[in-house]
N, CA, C and O atoms as a Tripos MOL2 file, in Angstrom:
@<TRIPOS>MOLECULE
protein
  180   179    45     0     0
PROTEIN
NO_CHARGES

@<TRIPOS>ATOM
      1 N          12.8250   13.4920  -26.3030 N.3       1 UNK1
      2 CA         11.8130   12.7490  -25.5850 C.3       1 UNK1
      3 C          10.4530   13.1700  -26.1450 C.2       1 UNK1
      4 O          10.0640   14.3350  -26.0560 O.2       1 UNK1
      5 N           9.7590   12.2270  -26.7070 N.am      2 UNK2
      6 CA          8.4730   12.5740  -27.3000 C.3       2 UNK2
      7 C           7.3280   12.2560  -26.3360 C.2       2 UNK2
      8 O           7.5500   11.7350  -25.2430 O.2       2 UNK2
      9 N           6.1340   12.5680  -26.7440 N.am      3 UNK3
     10 CA          4.9590   12.4520  -25.8800 C.3       3 UNK3
     11 C           4.6600   11.0050  -25.5070 C.2       3 UNK3
     12 O           4.1470   10.7480  -24.4180 O.2       3 UNK3
     13 N           4.9660   10.0660  -26.3770 N.am      4 UNK4
     14 CA          4.6850    8.6570  -26.0760 C.3       4 UNK4
     15 C           5.5480    8.1360  -24.9390 C.2       4 UNK4
     16 O           5.0870    7.3120  -24.1490 O.2       4 UNK4
     17 N           6.7750    8.5930  -24.8400 N.am      5 UNK5
     18 CA          7.6390    8.2000  -23.7310 C.3       5 UNK5
     19 C           7.0820    8.7730  -22.4340 C.2       5 UNK5
     20 O           7.0610    8.0870  -21.4120 O.2       5 UNK5
     21 N           6.6320   10.0200  -22.4670 N.am      6 UNK6
     22 CA          6.0570   10.6330  -21.2710 C.3       6 UNK6
     23 C           4.7770    9.9170  -20.8450 C.2       6 UNK6
     24 O           4.5330    9.7360  -19.6520 O.2       6 UNK6
     25 N           3.9750    9.5170  -21.8030 N.am      7 UNK7
     26 CA          2.7570    8.7740  -21.4790 C.3       7 UNK7
     27 C           3.0950    7.4170  -20.8690 C.2       7 UNK7
     28 O           2.4340    6.9730  -19.9300 O.2       7 UNK7
     29 N           4.1080    6.7700  -21.3950 N.am      8 UNK8
     30 CA          4.5280    5.4750  -20.8530 C.3       8 UNK8
     31 C           5.0330    5.6200  -19.4250 C.2       8 UNK8
     32 O           4.7000    4.8120  -18.5590 O.2       8 UNK8
     33 N           5.8270    6.6360  -19.1830 N.am      9 UNK9
     34 CA          6.3520    6.8760  -17.8380 C.3       9 UNK9
     35 C           5.2020    7.1910  -16.8800 C.2       9 UNK9
     36 O           5.1840    6.6890  -15.7560 O.2       9 UNK9
     37 N           4.2620    7.9980  -17.2990 N.am     10 UNK10
     38 CA          3.1180    8.3420  -16.4530 C.3      10 UNK10
     39 C           2.2830    7.0980  -16.1490 C.2      10 UNK10
     40 O           1.7900    6.9410  -15.0320 O.2      10 UNK10
     41 N           2.1250    6.2240  -17.1260 N.am     11 UNK11
     42 CA          1.3730    4.9950  -16.9100 C.3      11 UNK11
     43 C           2.0660    4.0980  -15.9010 C.2      11 UNK11
     44 O           1.4110    3.5530  -15.0130 O.2      11 UNK11
     45 N           3.3620    3.9350  -16.0170 N.am     12 UNK12
     46 CA          4.1230    3.0850  -15.0900 C.3      12 UNK12
     47 C           4.0860    3.6700  -13.6840 C.2      12 UNK12
     48 O           3.9020    2.9330  -12.7140 O.2      12 UNK12
     49 N           4.2560    4.9660  -13.5620 N.am     13 UNK13
     50 CA          4.2130    5.6110  -12.2450 C.3      13 UNK13
     51 C           2.8230    5.4600  -11.6260 C.2      13 UNK13
     52 O           2.7060    5.1830  -10.4320 O.2      13 UNK13
     53 N           1.7850    5.6370  -12.4140 N.am     14 UNK14
     54 CA          0.4200    5.4790  -11.9110 C.3      14 UNK14
     55 C           0.1630    4.0470  -11.4670 C.2      14 UNK14
     56 O          -0.4610    3.8240  -10.4300 O.2      14 UNK14
     57 N           0.6300    3.0840  -12.2330 N.am     15 UNK15
     58 CA          0.4460    1.6790  -11.8730 C.3      15 UNK15
     59 C           1.1890    1.3500  -10.5810 C.2      15 UNK15
     60 O           0.6430    0.6610   -9.7190 O.2      15 UNK15
     61 N           2.4050    1.8230  -10.4330 N.am     16 UNK16
     62 CA          3.1670    1.5700   -9.2130 C.3      16 UNK16
     63 C           2.5190    2.2320   -8.0050 C.2      16 UNK16
     64 O           2.5410    1.6750   -6.9070 O.2      16 UNK16
     65 N           1.9460    3.4080   -8.1960 N.am     17 UNK17
     66 CA          1.2280    4.0750   -7.1200 C.3      17 UNK17
     67 C           0.0050    3.2680   -6.7130 C.2      17 UNK17
     68 O          -0.2750    3.1080   -5.5250 O.2      17 UNK17
     69 N          -0.7180    2.7640   -7.6950 N.am     18 UNK18
     70 CA         -1.8840    1.9280   -7.4210 C.3      18 UNK18
     71 C          -1.4970    0.6770   -6.6500 C.2      18 UNK18
     72 O          -2.1560    0.3250   -5.6710 O.2      18 UNK18
     73 N          -0.4410    0.0030   -7.0750 N.am     19 UNK19
     74 CA          0.0240   -1.1990   -6.3900 C.3      19 UNK19
     75 C           0.4440   -0.8600   -4.9550 C.2      19 UNK19
     76 O           0.1770   -1.6330   -4.0340 O.2      19 UNK19
     77 N           1.0880    0.2710   -4.7640 N.am     20 UNK20
     78 CA          1.4850    0.6920   -3.4220 C.3      20 UNK20
     79 C           0.2950    0.9300   -2.5200 C.2      20 UNK20
     80 O           0.3280    0.5540   -1.3490 O.2      20 UNK20
     81 N          -0.7560    1.5470   -3.0360 N.am     21 UNK21
     82 CA         -1.9540    1.8000   -2.2430 C.3      21 UNK21
     83 C          -2.6450    0.4880   -1.8940 C.2      21 UNK21
     84 O          -3.1030    0.3140   -0.7650 O.2      21 UNK21
     85 N          -2.7250   -0.4310   -2.8430 N.am     22 UNK22
     86 CA         -3.3430   -1.7370   -2.5730 C.3      22 UNK22
     87 C          -2.5330   -2.4890   -1.5320 C.2      22 UNK22
     88 O          -3.1080   -3.0890   -0.6240 O.2      22 UNK22
     89 N          -1.2260   -2.4690   -1.6430 N.am     23 UNK23
     90 CA         -0.3590   -3.1510   -0.6660 C.3      23 UNK23
     91 C          -0.5600   -2.5490    0.7240 C.2      23 UNK23
     92 O          -0.6520   -3.2810    1.7100 O.2      23 UNK23
     93 N          -0.6280   -1.2180    0.8060 N.am     24 UNK24
     94 CA         -0.8170   -0.5360    2.0820 C.3      24 UNK24
     95 C          -2.1770   -0.9080    2.6900 C.2      24 UNK24
     96 O          -2.2740   -1.1650    3.8890 O.2      24 UNK24
     97 N          -3.2130   -0.9340    1.8630 N.am     25 UNK25
     98 CA         -4.5630   -1.1960    2.3600 C.3      25 UNK25
     99 C          -4.7250   -2.6300    2.8520 C.2      25 UNK25
    100 O          -5.4700   -2.8710    3.8020 O.2      25 UNK25
    101 N          -4.0510   -3.5710    2.2320 N.am     26 UNK26
    102 CA         -4.2090   -4.9690    2.6050 C.3      26 UNK26
    103 C          -3.0940   -5.4900    3.5100 C.2      26 UNK26
    104 O          -3.0340   -6.6900    3.7770 O.2      26 UNK26
    105 N          -2.2160   -4.6150    3.9850 N.am     27 UNK27
    106 CA         -1.1460   -5.0820    4.8610 C.3      27 UNK27
    107 C          -1.7250   -5.4810    6.2170 C.2      27 UNK27
    108 O          -2.7350   -4.9310    6.6570 O.2      27 UNK27
    109 N          -1.0960   -6.4120    6.8520 N.am     28 UNK28
    110 CA         -1.6090   -6.9310    8.1200 C.3      28 UNK28
    111 C          -1.4940   -5.9070    9.2410 C.2      28 UNK28
    112 O          -2.2570   -5.9730   10.2050 O.2      28 UNK28
    113 N          -0.5780   -4.9760    9.1440 N.am     29 UNK29
    114 CA         -0.4440   -3.9530   10.1790 C.3      29 UNK29
    115 C          -1.6480   -3.0160   10.2080 C.2      29 UNK29
    116 O          -1.9970   -2.4910   11.2650 O.2      29 UNK29
    117 N          -2.2820   -2.8010    9.0640 N.am     30 UNK30
    118 CA         -3.4110   -1.8850    8.9740 C.3      30 UNK30
    119 C          -4.7510   -2.5790    9.2150 C.2      30 UNK30
    120 O          -5.7800   -1.9110    9.3130 O.2      30 UNK30
    121 N          -4.7510   -3.8760    9.3090 N.am     31 UNK31
    122 CA         -5.9920   -4.6350    9.4180 C.3      31 UNK31
    123 C          -6.8180   -4.2210   10.6380 C.2      31 UNK31
    124 O          -8.0280   -4.0230   10.5230 O.2      31 UNK31
    125 N          -6.1870   -4.0910   11.7890 N.am     32 UNK32
    126 CA         -6.9350   -3.7320   12.9930 C.3      32 UNK32
    127 C          -7.4980   -2.3200   12.9000 C.2      32 UNK32
    128 O          -8.6140   -2.0730   13.3570 O.2      32 UNK32
    129 N          -6.7530   -1.4010   12.3230 N.am     33 UNK33
    130 CA         -7.2490   -0.0310   12.1500 C.3      33 UNK33
    131 C          -8.4630    0.0080   11.2370 C.2      33 UNK33
    132 O          -9.4310    0.7130   11.5220 O.2      33 UNK33
    133 N          -8.4200   -0.7370   10.1510 N.am     34 UNK34
    134 CA         -9.5240   -0.7350    9.2020 C.3      34 UNK34
    135 C         -10.7500   -1.4490    9.7640 C.2      34 UNK34
    136 O         -11.8750   -1.0170    9.5160 O.2      34 UNK34
    137 N         -10.5560   -2.5240   10.5080 N.am     35 UNK35
    138 CA        -11.7210   -3.2030   11.0800 C.3      35 UNK35
    139 C         -12.3590   -2.3430   12.1670 C.2      35 UNK35
    140 O         -13.5780   -2.3630   12.3320 O.2      35 UNK35
    141 N         -11.5570   -1.5950   12.9030 N.am     36 UNK36
    142 CA        -12.1040   -0.6620   13.8850 C.3      36 UNK36
    143 C         -12.8790    0.4580   13.1930 C.2      36 UNK36
    144 O         -13.9600    0.8300   13.6480 O.2      36 UNK36
    145 N         -12.3520    0.9850   12.1250 N.am     37 UNK37
    146 CA        -13.0390    2.0430   11.3810 C.3      37 UNK37
    147 C         -14.3160    1.5270   10.7240 C.2      37 UNK37
    148 O         -15.2830    2.2760   10.5810 O.2      37 UNK37
    149 N         -14.3290    0.2670   10.3260 N.am     38 UNK38
    150 CA        -15.5170   -0.3030    9.6960 C.3      38 UNK38
    151 C         -16.6620   -0.4300   10.6840 C.2      38 UNK38
    152 O         -17.8250   -0.3920   10.2820 O.2      38 UNK38
    153 N         -16.3630   -0.5770   11.9550 N.am     39 UNK39
    154 CA        -17.4030   -0.7400   12.9690 C.3      39 UNK39
    155 C         -17.8630    0.5710   13.5920 C.2      39 UNK39
    156 O         -18.7660    0.5620   14.4300 O.2      39 UNK39
    157 N         -17.2730    1.6870   13.2100 N.am     40 UNK40
    158 CA        -17.6500    2.9810   13.7860 C.3      40 UNK40
    159 C         -19.1330    3.3160   13.5970 C.2      40 UNK40
    160 O         -19.7370    3.8250   14.5410 O.2      40 UNK40
    161 N         -19.7530    3.0680   12.4540 N.am     41 UNK41
    162 CA        -21.1750    3.4240   12.3200 C.3      41 UNK41
    163 C         -22.0910    2.6380   13.2500 C.2      41 UNK41
    164 O         -23.2150    3.0700   13.5060 O.2      41 UNK41
    165 N         -21.6440    1.5030   13.7590 N.am     42 UNK42
    166 CA        -22.4950    0.6450   14.5740 C.3      42 UNK42
    167 C         -22.3240    0.8850   16.0690 C.2      42 UNK42
    168 O         -23.0430    0.2880   16.8690 O.2      42 UNK42
    169 N         -21.4020    1.7340   16.4570 N.am     43 UNK43
    170 CA        -21.1770    2.0040   17.8760 C.3      43 UNK43
    171 C         -22.2570    2.9370   18.4090 C.2      43 UNK43
    172 O         -22.7130    3.8500   17.7210 O.2      43 UNK43
    173 N         -22.6520    2.6810   19.6510 N.am     44 UNK44
    174 CA        -23.6440    3.5180   20.3190 C.3      44 UNK44
    175 C         -22.9260    4.6120   21.0960 C.2      44 UNK44
    176 O         -21.8580    4.3850   21.6660 O.2      44 UNK44
    177 N         -23.5120    5.7830   21.1140 N.am     45 UNK45
    178 CA        -22.9300    6.8820   21.8870 C.3      45 UNK45
    179 C         -23.3970    6.8580   23.3110 C.2      45 UNK45
    180 O         -23.0040    7.7130   24.1040 O.2      45 UNK45
@<TRIPOS>BOND
     1     1     2 1
     2     2     3 1
     3     3     4 2
     4     3     5 am
     5     5     6 1
     6     6     7 1
     7     7     8 2
     8     7     9 am
     9     9    10 1
    10    10    11 1
    11    11    12 2
    12    11    13 am
    13    13    14 1
    14    14    15 1
    15    15    16 2
    16    15    17 am
    17    17    18 1
    18    18    19 1
    19    19    20 2
    20    19    21 am
    21    21    22 1
    22    22    23 1
    23    23    24 2
    24    23    25 am
    25    25    26 1
    26    26    27 1
    27    27    28 2
    28    27    29 am
    29    29    30 1
    30    30    31 1
    31    31    32 2
    32    31    33 am
    33    33    34 1
    34    34    35 1
    35    35    36 2
    36    35    37 am
    37    37    38 1
    38    38    39 1
    39    39    40 2
    40    39    41 am
    41    41    42 1
    42    42    43 1
    43    43    44 2
    44    43    45 am
    45    45    46 1
    46    46    47 1
    47    47    48 2
    48    47    49 am
    49    49    50 1
    50    50    51 1
    51    51    52 2
    52    51    53 am
    53    53    54 1
    54    54    55 1
    55    55    56 2
    56    55    57 am
    57    57    58 1
    58    58    59 1
    59    59    60 2
    60    59    61 am
    61    61    62 1
    62    62    63 1
    63    63    64 2
    64    63    65 am
    65    65    66 1
    66    66    67 1
    67    67    68 2
    68    67    69 am
    69    69    70 1
    70    70    71 1
    71    71    72 2
    72    71    73 am
    73    73    74 1
    74    74    75 1
    75    75    76 2
    76    75    77 am
    77    77    78 1
    78    78    79 1
    79    79    80 2
    80    79    81 am
    81    81    82 1
    82    82    83 1
    83    83    84 2
    84    83    85 am
    85    85    86 1
    86    86    87 1
    87    87    88 2
    88    87    89 am
    89    89    90 1
    90    90    91 1
    91    91    92 2
    92    91    93 am
    93    93    94 1
    94    94    95 1
    95    95    96 2
    96    95    97 am
    97    97    98 1
    98    98    99 1
    99    99   100 2
   100    99   101 am
   101   101   102 1
   102   102   103 1
   103   103   104 2
   104   103   105 am
   105   105   106 1
   106   106   107 1
   107   107   108 2
   108   107   109 am
   109   109   110 1
   110   110   111 1
   111   111   112 2
   112   111   113 am
   113   113   114 1
   114   114   115 1
   115   115   116 2
   116   115   117 am
   117   117   118 1
   118   118   119 1
   119   119   120 2
   120   119   121 am
   121   121   122 1
   122   122   123 1
   123   123   124 2
   124   123   125 am
   125   125   126 1
   126   126   127 1
   127   127   128 2
   128   127   129 am
   129   129   130 1
   130   130   131 1
   131   131   132 2
   132   131   133 am
   133   133   134 1
   134   134   135 1
   135   135   136 2
   136   135   137 am
   137   137   138 1
   138   138   139 1
   139   139   140 2
   140   139   141 am
   141   141   142 1
   142   142   143 1
   143   143   144 2
   144   143   145 am
   145   145   146 1
   146   146   147 1
   147   147   148 2
   148   147   149 am
   149   149   150 1
   150   150   151 1
   151   151   152 2
   152   151   153 am
   153   153   154 1
   154   154   155 1
   155   155   156 2
   156   155   157 am
   157   157   158 1
   158   158   159 1
   159   159   160 2
   160   159   161 am
   161   161   162 1
   162   162   163 1
   163   163   164 2
   164   163   165 am
   165   165   166 1
   166   166   167 1
   167   167   168 2
   168   167   169 am
   169   169   170 1
   170   170   171 1
   171   171   172 2
   172   171   173 am
   173   173   174 1
   174   174   175 1
   175   175   176 2
   176   175   177 am
   177   177   178 1
   178   178   179 1
   179   179   180 2
@<TRIPOS>SUBSTRUCTURE
     1 UNK1         2 RESIDUE 1 A UNK
     2 UNK2         6 RESIDUE 1 A UNK
     3 UNK3        10 RESIDUE 1 A UNK
     4 UNK4        14 RESIDUE 1 A UNK
     5 UNK5        18 RESIDUE 1 A UNK
     6 UNK6        22 RESIDUE 1 A UNK
     7 UNK7        26 RESIDUE 1 A UNK
     8 UNK8        30 RESIDUE 1 A UNK
     9 UNK9        34 RESIDUE 1 A UNK
    10 UNK10       38 RESIDUE 1 A UNK
    11 UNK11       42 RESIDUE 1 A UNK
    12 UNK12       46 RESIDUE 1 A UNK
    13 UNK13       50 RESIDUE 1 A UNK
    14 UNK14       54 RESIDUE 1 A UNK
    15 UNK15       58 RESIDUE 1 A UNK
    16 UNK16       62 RESIDUE 1 A UNK
    17 UNK17       66 RESIDUE 1 A UNK
    18 UNK18       70 RESIDUE 1 A UNK
    19 UNK19       74 RESIDUE 1 A UNK
    20 UNK20       78 RESIDUE 1 A UNK
    21 UNK21       82 RESIDUE 1 A UNK
    22 UNK22       86 RESIDUE 1 A UNK
    23 UNK23       90 RESIDUE 1 A UNK
    24 UNK24       94 RESIDUE 1 A UNK
    25 UNK25       98 RESIDUE 1 A UNK
    26 UNK26      102 RESIDUE 1 A UNK
    27 UNK27      106 RESIDUE 1 A UNK
    28 UNK28      110 RESIDUE 1 A UNK
    29 UNK29      114 RESIDUE 1 A UNK
    30 UNK30      118 RESIDUE 1 A UNK
    31 UNK31      122 RESIDUE 1 A UNK
    32 UNK32      126 RESIDUE 1 A UNK
    33 UNK33      130 RESIDUE 1 A UNK
    34 UNK34      134 RESIDUE 1 A UNK
    35 UNK35      138 RESIDUE 1 A UNK
    36 UNK36      142 RESIDUE 1 A UNK
    37 UNK37      146 RESIDUE 1 A UNK
    38 UNK38      150 RESIDUE 1 A UNK
    39 UNK39      154 RESIDUE 1 A UNK
    40 UNK40      158 RESIDUE 1 A UNK
    41 UNK41      162 RESIDUE 1 A UNK
    42 UNK42      166 RESIDUE 1 A UNK
    43 UNK43      170 RESIDUE 1 A UNK
    44 UNK44      174 RESIDUE 1 A UNK
    45 UNK45      178 RESIDUE 1 A UNK
């Protein structure tokens, strides 16, 4: 196994991780949590 195979595997794993994070961030289950967090700076104490 040479270095180019390891680089290819690392690239694929990194890309899949990125896609997973994007999917998690834009999922409909997380939408309410993120919109609530987005409004935190505007809430009055």
